[in-house]
C-alpha positions as CSV (number, residue, x, y, z in Angstrom):
1,X,128.6,-2.5,106.5
2,X,130.1,-3.8,110.1
3,X,132.8,-5.1,108.2
4,X,133.3,-1.8,106.0
5,X,133.6,0.2,109.9
6,X,135.8,-2.4,110.8
7,X,140.0,-1.2,111.4
8,X,142.0,-4.2,109.8
9,X,144.4,-3.5,112.1
10,X,143.0,-4.4,115.1
11,X,143.2,-7.5,116.0
12,X,139.4,-10.1,115.9
13,X,140.3,-10.8,119.7
14,X,138.1,-7.8,121.3
15,X,140.4,-8.1,124.6
16,X,143.8,-8.9,125.4
17,X,144.7,-12.3,127.1
18,X,148.1,-11.7,127.9
19,X,148.1,-10.5,131.2
20,X,149.3,-6.8,131.0
21,X,148.9,-4.3,133.5
22,X,149.8,-1.0,132.5
23,X,150.1,1.9,135.2
24,X,150.2,5.0,133.8
25,X,151.3,8.1,135.6
26,X,150.1,11.6,135.2
27,X,152.8,13.0,134.0
28,X,153.3,11.8,130.4
29,X,149.6,13.1,129.6
30,X,150.6,16.6,130.7
31,X,153.6,15.7,128.4
32,X,151.5,14.2,125.9
33,X,148.9,17.6,126.2
34,X,151.8,20.0,126.5
35,X,153.7,18.9,123.0
36,X,150.0,18.5,121.2
37,X,149.1,22.5,122.4
38,X,152.6,23.6,121.0
39,X,151.9,21.5,118.0
40,X,149.0,22.9,117.5
41,X,149.4,26.6,117.9
42,X,152.5,26.9,116.3
43,X,150.7,25.5,113.3
44,X,153.5,22.6,112.4
45,X,153.0,20.3,109.9
46,X,153.2,16.2,110.0
47,X,152.3,13.9,113.0
48,X,153.0,14.2,116.4
49,X,155.0,11.5,117.6
50,X,156.7,10.9,121.2
51,X,158.5,8.3,123.7
52,X,157.4,6.6,126.4
53,X,160.0,5.6,129.1
54,X,159.4,3.2,131.8
55,X,160.1,-0.4,133.4
56,X,158.6,-3.9,132.8
57,X,158.8,-5.9,135.2
58,X,157.0,-9.3,134.5
59,X,153.6,-8.6,133.2
60,X,153.4,-5.5,134.7
61,X,154.4,-2.3,132.8
62,X,155.0,1.2,134.2
63,X,154.8,4.7,132.2
64,X,156.7,7.0,134.1
65,X,158.0,9.5,130.9
66,X,157.7,10.4,127.5
67,X,159.3,13.3,125.3
68,X,158.6,14.2,121.6
69,X,160.4,12.5,118.6
70,X,162.1,13.8,115.0
71,X,160.3,11.9,112.4
72,X,162.1,11.1,108.9
73,X,160.4,10.1,105.6
74,X,162.4,6.9,104.0
75,X,160.9,5.8,100.9
76,X,157.4,7.4,101.4
77,X,156.8,5.9,104.7
78,X,157.6,8.2,108.2
79,X,159.8,6.5,110.4
80,X,162.2,7.9,114.1
81,X,165.3,9.4,113.1
82,X,167.1,6.7,114.4
83,X,170.8,8.4,115.3
84,X,168.7,11.7,117.0
85,X,166.1,8.9,118.9
86,X,168.9,7.5,120.4
87,X,171.0,9.9,121.4
88,X,167.7,11.9,122.8
89,X,167.0,8.5,124.6
90,X,170.3,8.1,126.4
91,X,170.0,11.7,127.2
92,X,166.9,10.7,129.0
93,X,168.0,8.1,131.2
94,X,171.3,9.9,132.3
95,X,169.0,13.0,133.1
96,X,166.8,10.8,135.5
97,X,169.1,8.5,136.4
98,X,166.8,5.3,136.9
99,X,168.6,2.1,136.2
100,X,164.9,0.7,135.3
101,X,163.8,3.4,132.9
102,X,163.8,2.2,129.1
103,X,161.9,2.7,126.0
104,X,158.0,0.8,126.6
105,X,156.2,2.3,123.4
106,X,155.6,5.4,121.8
107,X,152.7,7.8,121.9
108,X,150.6,9.5,119.0
109,X,147.5,11.1,118.1
110,X,144.9,8.7,116.2
111,X,140.9,8.2,115.7
112,X,138.7,6.3,118.1
113,X,138.6,4.0,115.5
114,X,142.6,2.9,116.3
115,X,145.6,2.3,114.5
116,X,146.5,3.9,111.3
117,X,148.3,2.5,108.5
118,X,150.6,5.3,109.2
119,X,151.3,4.0,112.3
120,X,152.9,1.1,111.5
121,X,156.0,1.7,110.1
122,X,157.2,3.2,113.1
123,X,156.1,0.4,115.3
124,X,157.4,-1.6,113.6
125,X,160.7,0.0,113.5
126,X,160.4,0.1,117.0
127,X,159.6,-3.4,117.9
128,X,162.5,-4.8,115.5
129,X,165.4,-2.2,117.1
130,X,164.4,-1.3,120.4
131,X,161.4,-3.1,122.2
132,X,160.2,-6.4,120.8
133,X,157.2,-5.7,123.2
134,X,156.2,-2.2,122.7
135,X,153.2,-0.6,123.5
136,X,151.5,2.3,121.3
137,X,149.4,5.1,123.6
138,X,146.7,6.4,120.8
139,X,145.6,10.1,122.0
140,X,142.1,10.6,120.3
141,X,141.8,14.3,119.9
142,X,138.1,14.4,118.4
143,X,136.7,12.4,121.6
144,X,138.2,15.9,123.1
145,X,136.6,18.3,120.7
146,X,133.2,16.4,120.7
147,X,132.7,16.4,124.2
148,X,132.0,12.5,124.3
149,X,134.7,11.5,126.7
150,X,132.5,11.8,130.3
151,X,134.7,10.3,133.2
152,X,137.5,8.3,130.8
153,X,140.6,9.7,129.6
154,X,140.4,10.3,125.2
155,X,143.4,7.2,125.3
156,X,143.8,3.8,124.6
157,X,146.8,1.8,125.3
158,X,147.5,-0.9,122.8
159,X,149.3,-4.4,122.6
160,X,150.5,-5.6,118.9
161,X,151.4,-9.2,118.0
162,X,151.4,-11.2,114.7
163,X,148.2,-13.4,113.3
164,X,147.9,-15.2,110.5
165,X,145.4,-13.6,107.8
166,X,144.6,-16.0,104.7
167,X,142.8,-12.6,103.4
168,X,144.4,-10.1,101.0
169,X,145.8,-7.8,103.2
170,X,145.6,-4.0,102.9
171,X,148.8,-2.1,102.4
172,X,149.1,-0.4,105.7
173,X,149.3,-3.8,107.3
174,X,153.1,-5.5,108.1
175,X,153.4,-8.8,106.7
176,X,155.8,-11.7,106.9
177,X,156.0,-14.8,104.9
178,X,156.8,-18.3,107.0
179,X,157.8,-21.2,105.2
180,X,156.0,-19.7,102.4
181,X,152.6,-20.4,103.2
182,X,151.9,-19.0,106.9
183,X,150.9,-14.7,106.2
184,X,151.4,-13.1,109.4
185,X,150.1,-9.5,109.8
186,X,150.6,-6.5,112.7
187,X,147.3,-6.4,115.0
188,X,146.6,-4.5,117.8
189,X,145.2,-5.3,120.4
190,X,143.5,-3.1,123.5
191,X,145.1,-2.7,126.4
192,X,143.2,-2.2,130.3
193,X,145.2,0.5,132.2
194,X,145.3,2.4,135.7
195,X,146.7,5.5,136.7
196,X,149.3,5.8,139.3
197,X,150.5,8.7,140.8
198,X,153.2,9.7,143.7
199,X,153.0,12.5,146.0
200,X,155.2,14.9,143.9
201,X,153.4,14.0,140.6
202,X,150.2,15.2,142.9
203,X,151.0,18.7,143.6
204,X,152.3,19.2,140.2
205,X,149.1,18.2,138.6
206,X,147.3,20.4,141.2
207,X,149.6,23.5,140.4
208,X,149.2,23.0,136.5
209,X,145.2,22.9,137.2
210,X,145.3,26.3,139.1
211,X,147.4,27.8,136.7
212,X,145.9,26.8,133.7
213,X,142.6,28.4,135.4
214,X,144.7,31.7,135.5
215,X,146.1,32.0,132.2
216,X,143.7,34.7,130.1
217,X,143.9,35.2,125.9
218,X,144.4,39.1,125.5
219,X,144.6,39.9,122.6
220,X,147.5,42.2,121.3
221,X,145.3,44.9,119.2
222,X,143.8,46.0,122.2
223,X,146.6,47.7,123.9
224,X,146.4,50.9,124.9
225,X,149.2,53.4,123.2
226,X,150.4,56.3,124.9
227,X,149.8,59.6,122.8
228,X,152.3,60.7,120.1
229,X,153.3,56.7,119.7
230,X,152.6,56.7,116.1
231,X,151.3,59.0,113.3
232,X,147.4,58.6,112.6
233,X,147.3,56.9,116.0
234,X,143.8,57.7,117.0
235,X,144.8,59.0,120.8
236,X,143.0,57.3,123.7
237,X,141.2,59.6,126.4
238,X,141.5,59.4,129.8
239,X,137.6,57.7,130.0
240,X,138.5,55.0,127.2
241,X,141.3,54.0,129.0
242,X,139.7,53.5,132.6
243,X,136.6,51.7,130.7
244,X,139.5,49.1,128.8
245,X,141.3,49.0,131.6
246,X,138.2,47.8,133.9
247,X,137.5,45.1,130.8
248,X,140.7,43.7,131.9
249,X,141.0,43.7,135.4
250,X,142.1,40.3,136.4
251,X,142.4,38.6,139.9
252,X,146.4,38.4,140.8
253,X,147.8,34.7,141.3
254,X,147.8,34.8,144.7
255,X,144.0,35.8,145.0
256,X,143.3,32.8,142.7
257,X,144.9,30.6,144.7
258,X,142.6,32.4,147.4
259,X,139.6,31.7,146.0
260,X,140.5,28.6,144.9
261,X,141.8,27.0,148.9
262,X,138.5,29.1,150.1
263,X,135.9,27.4,147.3
264,X,137.5,23.8,148.2
265,X,137.4,24.3,152.7
266,X,133.3,25.4,151.8
267,X,132.6,22.6,149.7
268,X,134.2,20.5,151.9
269,X,132.1,22.2,154.7
270,X,128.6,21.8,152.5
271,X,129.1,18.0,152.2
272,X,130.4,17.0,155.2
273,X,126.9,19.4,156.9
274,X,124.7,17.5,154.1
275,X,126.2,14.0,155.3
276,X,125.8,15.0,159.2
277,X,122.1,15.7,158.3
278,X,122.1,12.9,156.2
279,X,123.0,10.1,159.5
280,X,120.9,12.2,162.0
281,X,117.4,12.0,159.8
282,X,118.6,8.1,159.5
283,X,118.8,7.5,163.4
284,X,115.5,9.9,163.5
285,X,113.7,7.8,161.7
286,X,114.6,4.7,162.9
287,X,112.1,2.5,165.0
288,X,111.6,3.7,168.7
289,X,113.0,0.7,169.8
290,X,116.1,1.7,168.1
291,X,116.0,5.5,169.2
292,X,114.8,4.7,173.2
293,X,114.8,0.9,174.8
294,X,112.8,2.3,177.7
295,X,109.5,2.8,175.2
296,X,107.6,-0.2,173.7
297,X,107.9,-1.6,170.7
298,X,105.9,0.8,167.5
299,X,102.9,-0.5,166.3
300,X,102.4,-2.0,162.5
301,X,101.4,1.6,161.3
302,X,104.2,2.6,163.0
303,X,106.7,0.8,161.4
304,X,105.5,1.2,158.0
305,X,106.6,4.7,158.2
306,X,110.6,3.8,159.8
307,X,113.5,2.9,158.0
308,X,114.6,-0.3,157.8
309,X,117.3,-1.1,160.2
310,X,120.9,-1.6,158.9
311,X,122.7,-2.7,161.3
312,X,126.3,-2.5,158.9
313,X,125.3,1.4,159.0
314,X,124.7,1.5,162.8
315,X,128.2,-0.2,162.9
316,X,130.0,2.4,161.2
317,X,127.5,5.4,163.1
318,X,129.2,4.1,166.2
319,X,132.7,3.8,165.4
320,X,132.6,7.3,163.7
321,X,131.1,8.1,167.4
322,X,133.9,6.1,169.1
323,X,136.9,7.7,167.1
324,X,135.1,11.8,167.7
325,X,136.9,11.3,171.3
326,X,140.2,11.8,169.6
327,X,139.7,14.6,167.5
328,X,137.0,16.7,171.0
329,X,138.4,15.0,174.7
330,X,135.6,13.9,177.0
331,X,138.3,15.3,179.7
332,X,138.7,19.1,177.8
333,X,140.8,20.2,181.7
334,X,142.8,17.0,181.5
335,X,143.4,17.6,177.9
336,X,144.7,21.3,178.3
337,X,146.9,20.4,181.5
338,X,148.6,17.7,179.3
339,X,149.1,19.7,176.4
340,X,150.7,22.6,178.9
341,X,152.8,20.2,180.4
342,X,154.5,19.4,177.3
343,X,154.4,22.7,175.7
344,X,156.5,23.8,178.9
345,X,158.9,21.0,178.4
346,X,159.6,21.5,174.6
347,X,160.4,25.3,176.0
348,X,162.7,24.3,178.8
349,X,164.2,22.5,176.3
350,X,164.9,25.2,174.4
351,X,165.8,27.6,177.0
352,X,168.6,25.0,178.0
353,X,169.7,24.7,174.4
354,X,170.6,27.9,174.6
355,X,171.9,28.2,177.2
356,X,174.5,26.1,176.5
357,X,175.4,27.9,173.5
358,X,175.8,30.4,175.5
359,X,178.1,29.2,178.2
360,X,180.1,27.6,174.5
361,X,180.3,31.4,173.1
362,X,181.9,32.7,176.6
363,X,184.2,30.3,176.7
364,X,185.0,30.7,173.4
365,X,185.6,34.0,174.2
366,X,188.1,33.0,176.7
367,X,190.1,31.3,175.3
368,X,190.4,34.0,172.3
369,X,190.9,36.4,174.7
370,X,194.0,34.3,176.9
371,X,195.2,34.2,173.4
372,X,195.2,37.9,172.9
373,X,196.6,38.9,176.0
374,X,199.1,35.5,176.3
375,X,200.6,37.6,172.8
376,X,200.6,41.0,174.2
377,X,202.5,39.5,177.4
378,X,205.0,38.3,175.1
379,X,205.6,41.0,173.1
380,X,206.1,43.3,176.0
381,X,208.5,40.7,177.7
382,X,205.8,40.3,180.6
383,X,203.5,37.5,182.0
384,X,200.4,37.9,183.9
385,X,199.6,34.5,186.1
386,X,196.3,34.9,186.9
387,X,195.7,34.6,183.0
388,X,197.7,31.7,182.1
389,X,196.9,28.2,182.7
390,X,198.2,25.3,181.1
391,X,196.0,22.6,179.4
392,X,198.0,19.8,178.5
393,X,198.7,20.7,175.2
394,X,201.5,23.4,175.9
395,X,199.6,26.1,175.0
396,X,198.3,28.6,177.8
397,X,194.5,28.7,177.7
398,X,192.2,30.8,179.8
399,X,189.0,29.7,181.2
400,X,185.4,30.9,181.6
401,X,186.0,31.1,185.4
402,X,189.3,32.9,184.9
403,X,187.5,35.8,182.5
404,X,185.2,36.5,185.0
405,X,187.8,36.7,188.0
406,X,189.4,39.2,185.7
């Protein structure tokens, strides 16, 4: 019974011994989820297949981007459209402009039991044409529908290698003959992975998560038709319109974001309050010798009711109390005075900058006025000595003082 349930495409070795470490970025998960959603809503036929882009440095592989692929059927096997795939791969490299970005594997949907025979031709094509150490990311839709995922992502990452197999291979296995004797079969082994993210990806994931809460499916048949919109259509009364509008009253996007922000702050405050109460209860249940040094040690009956002393926890509490002075200074008056002094320094620098800009503007206005006045004097054949002065460049320019004297 166990032999029938075992997937013949999985390696007999339970864990990978290659030392590969895979770092998965959330952007890839969003791309895969979006592709699966569009494929399902459009009721498209055929398998879901996409490419994984990233970088490999030694035994570390990062999966950073993904895109869907076009499939074709050749000799009864579903494989990638090579011309289309190469063009799209080059376009992705040109768009992201990362020199180390390359094809590191591909993804598809599969059951939790592992890869199937239909996946082997595509994986063999990628291995032979693009990357000898390509990995396979299998997404498990059944795990999501059954709700059996828990805190684990519904996916598995595999590496592939050729293993000797003397038994009769199934039709879906890849076979090679070596020296006419040894038969090699393509097998998959599960790889451990971790999720890595940057600040930009965290913002994107948070935006998508909040936007998903605002998405509401509205039946188009329930829309209210205006009077006289069609023959035979039942006219909707004002009361029915009010009732239907009340049923479809949804919060705006700003309200949803405000509620989400307030909810997060409320949860944080509740957690902080619970932790403070926990620390207070712990300190209150300590032996009297730790609470008040002047009191005598408690009796044996009292010690049984007290909390066991943990010096590591006490040191952590003391470190927390020492950091509170950074948030709430001991000398509030001196802190306010220093804060006001720094605030005045900033305002003074701002005022000096404004004065400098004003002087520059006045000087520029004086230069322009001098140019206009010189042109006017030249035109009428006369010149006013007060307005002209030579700056050494051969042109007469009036300064700020000359302007003020005028």
